[in-house]
N, C-alpha and C positions, 0 to 999 in steps of 0.2 A: 504494500500500500504506500501511497505518497504521503509524506508528513511534512508540514511546514517547518521552517527553521526557527519557529518560536518555542518549540519543545522537542529537541532532538536527543534521543538516547542512542548512542552508537554501541553496537556489539561487534566483536571481531572473532572470526573462527580461523582455524588452521588452514593454511595452504602452502601444500606439498604433500620534439620533443626537442638548419639553424642559420640565421643571418648574422654576420659579424656586427658588433656594436661595441663602442668603447664606454658607453654609459648605460646604466640600468634604465629600463623603461620607467616612465612616470607612473606613480601610484594613482589610484582611482578613488576620488571622493564618493562616498555612498553612505546612506543611512545604515546604522548598525542594528542588527537584529537583537531583539530582547529574548534571551534564552531563559529568563526566569531566575530563581534563586538556586535551583538545584541542577546538577548534572551539566554544568556549563562547559562546552568544549573549549579547548585551548587552541586559539587561532592567532598565530603570531604574524606580524609584519617583519620586515628585515631588521627591526631593532629588537626583536625578541620579546616585545611586550604582549600581554594577553589582548585578544581582539577587542574586548569590551573597554580596554583602557587606551586605545589608540584611535586617531581620527581618520586614518586611511589605511588601506591594505592593497596589495597588488592582486589579490584574488578575493572576489566577493561571492559568498555562498548564494546559490539560487534556490535549490531544493534538495531534498533528501528522500529517497524511496527506500522503505524498509521491507525486505522480503522476509517472509515468515518461515520458509523452509531452511533446513540446514544444508550442509554440503560444501565442497570446495568451490570457491568463487573463481570465475573466469575473468580474463581481461575483456573489457567491453569492446564491441564493434559498433560503428555508427554508419547508417545509410546516408545517402545524399540528402534525404528529406529530414535528417536530424533524429530519426528514430534509432534508439540504441538497443542492443541485444546483449544479454548475458546468460550464462548458465551457472547453476549451483546444484550439486547433487544430481538428481535425475530430472531437474526442471529447467526448461528453456523459457525465457521471458523477453518480451519487447516492451520498451518504455518510450513514450512519446517525448517530444522536445520540451513539453511543459511539465514533465515529471509524473504524468499519469500512466498507469499501466495500459498497454495496447492489447496484448493478448499473452497467453501462457499455454505451454504444452508440457505435460508430464510424460516422460519417456520411461516407463517402468522397467525395473530390473537391473539398471546399471547407472553409474555416475557418468556424466557427460564431460568431455574435454573442452578445450578452447574452440570457439567457432570461427569460421571464416565465411565471407558472404560474397556471392558474385554480383555483378551489376544489376541484373533483373530483380534480385532480392531473395534468392535461395540461400539458405544457411547450410553449411556442411560442418560436421564435427564427428569425432570418434567417441568411443565409450571405453570404460574400464574393462569390459569383457571382449574388446577387440572388434566390435562392429563399427560401421560408419553409417550415419543417418543424414538424411537431407530433410529440412524443414522449410515450409513456405513462409512468406511474410505474413500470412494469416494464422501462423502457429498450427498448421496441420502437417501431419507426417506425409512427406512426398514418397520416400522409400527408405528402408534400411537395407544394408548389405553386410553379411558376415564374410570373413575370409576363410576359405577352405584350407587352412593350414594344419588342421589336426590338433592344434593347441591354441590357447588363448593368450594374446599379447595386447596390452592396453594401448589405446591411441589417445594421448593426452593433449597434444598440441594441434594447432590449427593446420588443416591441409593447405598446401600451396595450389593456386589455381592457374590454369592455362586457358584463358578465355572464360566462358561461362559454363561450359559443360565438361571440362576435363579437370580432374583434381589428382594431386599426388599426396598420398597419405603415408606417414611414417609410424610404424608401431614399435613396440619395445623389444622385438626379437633381437636385433632390429632388421626390419624389412621395409622396403619402399614399394608402395603399390600405386599403379596408375589406374584410375577409375574413370569411366565415361558415364555421364548422366544422360539417360535416354528418355527422360520424362517421368514415366510411372515406375521405372526401375533403373538400376545401374548395373554395369558389368565391369569386371576386373580385366583390364587389357593385358597387364603383365605385373610381375613382382620381381624385385631385385633384393637378394639376401646378402648381408654382410656378416662375415665371421668375426664378430666383435661384440662387446657389451654395449648396451644402450646408455644414454646419458639423459639427465632430467630435462635439459633445455633444448633438446633436439627437435627443431622444426625444419621441414624442407623449404628450400627457396628456389624459385624458378627464374631463370635468365632466358630471355627470348633472343631474337636476332636470326641470322641466317642459319645458325646451327644451335637451336635451343637445347637447353639442358636443365636438369634439376640437381641441386647439390644438397647434401645433408651430412650431419656429423654423428658419429658414434663415439665411444669412449676414447679411442686412440686413432681413429681414421676420419678423414674428410673425403667423401666419395662423390664424384660427379657422374651422373648417368644421362645419356642422351634421351631425348623425349621419346625415342623409339624403344628404350629399354636396354640398350647396350652400354657397356662401360665406356666412359669418356676418359677419366683418369681417377686415380686415388692417391691420397697422401697419407702416410703413416707418421704420426708425430714422434714415435719412438726412434725415428731416424735422426732426430735433432742431436742426440748425443748417446753415448754408451750407458749413461745413467738410467736406471730403471725407475719407472713411475710416471713417465710423461702421459698427460691426459689433455684432452680438449675440455675447456671449462665453461665456455660461453655459447650463446646462440651464434648463428651465422648471419653476417650482414653482407650485402652485395653493393659494390660501387657501380657507378654509371657505366663502366666498361665491363661489368660482369666479374671483376676480381672478387675473390672470396676472402672475407676478413673474419677472424675468430681469435679467441684468446686460448693460450695453452700454459701449462705449468707442470712442475714436478710434485706429485702427491707427497705430502708430509703430514701424516695424521689426518685431521679434518680440514686442512688447508693445503696450499701449494707454495713452493718456493720457485725461484727462477721463472717468475711469470713473464710472459712475452705476448706481443701482439703479432699474429701471423697473417700474411697476405699472399694468396696464391693467385696466379694468373688464370684467366678464364680458359685459355687454350693450352692444350698439352704440347709436348714436344712431338716431332714426327713419329717417334717411337711410342707415343701414348703415355709418356710419363708426366706427372704434375710438375709445375714450374713455380718456385718461390720467387716473388718479386725481388730484384736486386736490392740489397741493403736491408732486407727483412729476414727473419722476424726482428721486431724492435723490443729490447729489454725494458721492463717496467720497474719502477722503483717501488716495488711491493714485495718486501723480503719474505713475508709469510702471510699469504692472503689468497683469495680466489676471485677471479674476474668472472662475474655472472652474466653481464649484459654488455652488448656493443651496439651502438647506433652511429650514424654518419650525419654530420651537419651539412648545411648548404655550401660551406667553404671547404668541404671535404675533410674537415676535422673529425676526430673520433671521440665519442663520449663513452666512458666505461663505468659500469656500476660494479661495486665490489662488496665482499662480505665483511671487510674490516676497515676500509679506508674511504668509505663514502663513494662519491662520484668524481671522476677525473676527466679532464679534457686534454686531448693531444692534438697537435697540428697535423697537417696532411702527411708530414714526414715521420710522424710517430714521436715527436718531442713533447714532453708534458708542458702544458700551459698553466694549469692550475688544478687544484683538487679541493673539494669541499667535504669535510669529514663530519660536519654538524657543529652547531653552536651549543645546543642543550644536551646532546647525547652523541655517542659515537655511532655513526650510521652503519647499519647492516642492510644492504640492498640486494635482494635475491632476484628481482625482476628487471626487465629491460626498461630504460628510461624512455621518455617521449619528448621530442624537440618541437618547440613552437617556431612560427615564422619570424619572430623577433629575436631569436637566439636563446630564449629561455628554455630551461629543461625542467621536466616534471617527473616525479618518481615517488613510489611508495617504499617506505623503509620499515623494516621490522622494529618493534612488533605491531605498531598501529599508527603510523605517521604518513602524512602526505606533504611533500615538499615541492617548492620550485626555487630555482636559482637562475640568475641572469647569465649573460654571455661571458661575464668575467668571473663567475663562480661565487657571486655574492647572494646570500639568502634573500629571497623575495617574500617567501610565504612558508608558513608551517602550520599544519593542522594536526591536532592530536585527538584521537577518539577518546571521549571523556571516561568511558568505562574500562579503558585498557583493552585487554583481549589477547588473543594468540597471534601467531605469526601471519603477516599479510604480504603476499607476493604476487601482485597483479600489476599490469602496465596501464597507465592512463591513456585516454584517447582525446584528441582535440578536434572538435567539429569546425567546419569552415566559418561558422558564426562566432567562434571564439570560446564556446563552452568547453570546459574540461570535464570529462566524465571519469570518475574513479569508483571502482568496485572494491570497497574496503569492508571485509567481513560480510555482515548481513545488510550493509548499506550500499546503495548506489547514489553517489553524491555528484551534484553539478555545481561548478564554479564558473564565474566569469573572471578571467585572468588577463594578463597583458598580451598574450598571443592572439592573433586573428585567425589562426588555423595551424595545421601542422607545417613543419619546415619543408621547404622546397628542396629536398635532397633525395638521394637514391634509397636511403634506409633510415627514416627518422623515428621509427617506433617499432613495436612488436609486429613482426610479419609485414613490414613495409608501410602499410597505409591503414586508414580507418576501418577498412573492411577486412584487414588481416589476410589479404590475398597471397602474401608471400611472393608476389610477382614484381620484379624490379622494373618492368616496363609499364606497370599500371599505376596511375595516380589514384586519388580517392574516388 
């Protein structure tokens, strides 16, 4: 249900964005909401003062929708008309731009993964039992399809889309599946199995062009597969050195040229040492081998940490979210420009950040915070769920009207911030665009 911001109670449950500018965007004057005497959320401006004690803030709350069902929250997707969609547990829900519920579908029997959406409005997502479902914009089931692999492997992240009726799905075996949407049913065109372990943030990414391919990560390998199902190239991170324990730690981001960017590190207990940013060329050698860009990988000044998220700014800079050092920005050559580790707490960020068209970055930090920083790494905004809660690891979305949507526990929150929409870059948020299509050739 939609609730006004005059009486908001936030609950959080467990789960498991850039144009250059030398000055922070101007803050926005707006009437401050009256939260009453109890359960007052902490909403800070860049000076760190509570929202009720300051006259202006870079993000203004618009509405909060509280869902009643439990389950793992997904990152939101937003259609061109401003309608958002999220999943939690076995429930799929659409929420209109005014914060009112549009429609809901309960898909019984399994938890749903992160959705992606094609341009006509069909949503595709996997399940914890290894199926893939398609849901219409009226919240009706279009089709489900199981994989005939003889065993069950969850599909937790958004499929990558090639146009409106071809999708690439990565399960936790890990296997990549190409599906074709035929209207009232789907067929599996092919599958590609990798002999490796899966990784938590593994989402496939699609690069078009004259020789289209889809690329995905497993624990120690980055694999590029032609759209026809044959191997394009593969890179094994264990070849970086003779030391044991090399792993891929982040999502994959694609540059405008189709280069593949991801973070790697040496496993040390629950963290990683020797963290580096890897960049692979889109095209292989004549012999079919992968090619590391000259001068890469770039070492990161993160002695014991894990890089969880990578996105790319409009100036081709890189934004990295980490488990122990907040958010970092690197220039296009991989040199660190700044890092923001938090003013009130040491930030642990599990999800991918989202870049705005003014260079601002938005992200959710564990256990229950929503932040934005400007292009220089200065805090613009901080929101703390008043009731605390468990870990939160979703990626915000920015509609072209400037609304920032955040799925924080049992709340879907809308803010008006400094950005007018997502950054004009090759990979500014989770799975590229507001529809999470994972297709580098597609805008919102």
